[in-house]
N, C-alpha and C positions, 0 to 999 in steps of 0.2 A: 463864087462860092464867097458866104460870107464867114465872118470870125468863128461862129458857132460851127458851121460844116468843118472848119479846119479843126476846131478843138475836138469833135467827133472822130477825124481822122488820126489827131495826135493819140488819142485814147485807143484806139485800135492798133497803131502803129505801134505803142509803147507795149501793149499787151503781146504784142506778137514778139518784139525785141527781148520781151522778158522770157517767153516761151522758148526764143532759139539762142539762148546764150549769151543773149547781149543786153543785159539789163542796165549796166551802166550807160549806155547808150541812149536809154529812156529818160535817166534821171534830170529833173529840172535844173539843177544846179549847173549845168553845163549852158544852158540856155538863157541865161542872165545877163542883163547890160545895166549899166550905172547911170542915171539922168546926170549930165554933166552940171546943170544948175544946181539940182538938190541934192546930189551924190546918193539917191536913195537907188537901190537895186530893185529892177524890175523885171520880170520874164519876158523875152522876146514877143513880139505880136505872134499870132497864131501861124500865120503865114510862114514867116521868117523861121519858127520854132520847127514847123515841119520840116520844111526845106533844110536845116541845118541837120535833123535826126536821120533825115534819109542820108544825106550826104555823108555823115559820120558812119552810118552803116553799109554805105557803098564802100567805104574806107576799110571798115572792119571785114568785109568780105574780101576786100583785094589781096589780104595780107595772107588770107588762106586759099587763096584760086591758084590752080595749078599755073594759069598764063601768067600770073606775076612771078612765079618762081622761074619759070622758062625766061622770061624776058630778063630777070635779074642774073641769071647764069650767062646769058648770050652777051649782057653788056658787061661782064666781068670779063668774059672772053675776049672782047674787043679792047679790053683795058690791060692786060695780063701781057708779058713776054713770054713767050714758050706755052707748055702746056697748060691751057684752062681746066679749073676743075670741072668734073664731068656729073658732080650731084653735091647736094647740099643737105646735111641734117641739122637738127636743132634740139639741143639737149634741155629738156623741160625738168624744172625742179619743182616740187609740191611737198607737202607736209608727209605723204606716205611713199615718198623717194625720188628717184630720178627715173627718166624715159627719154628713150631717142627717138625722134620723129624726122623720118625722111620726108623731106619735101615733094619729092617727086611722085608721091602717092597722094598727093593732095587733091581735092575734087576739082573737075572743071568747073567754075562758077560764071564763066565767060554769059551764057545766057540768061542767068539771074542778074547779074550787074548790068548786061545790057537792058533789060526790062527795067531796071531801077532806076538807071540813069534816063530811061525814056519818060517814065515817071516825074523824075525830078525836072525834067525839061518841059513836060506839060504845066506842072506847076508855075516854073518861073514866067511861061507865057501866060498862065491864067486861062487856059483854055480847057482845064478840068473840069466836069460837072460831077455833082454827088451821084455817085452808083452806075457811073460810065466807067465802063472797059478803058484802060488808059493806052492799051497796045494797039 
């Protein structure tokens, strides 16, 4: 794949991120580096930028995944003496008030995260071809 292929993928991924409520991940300001010699800011090269966007999306999904919640509760249980917590909730505050979210009701995003990690690995290995199924 060449830079144009990666730019086309970035455009598609950015649109999907915006549609899925993760627009901030698509913002180019997160993918800027500074040239040490000229002190000039520039976008990461397209392959690296796509890689970083997908890694950020995987982290975004991880904090919403029931598996992450269960792993965190398990880790807490191993770390505390006595009875460990059995559930956790988060109090979200917004302009229209507060609401409590029970993290045990989070979706199981393991299959999506697994596919995403596989795609990232294929990009790193450089063996993903335009239009090819990544699975």
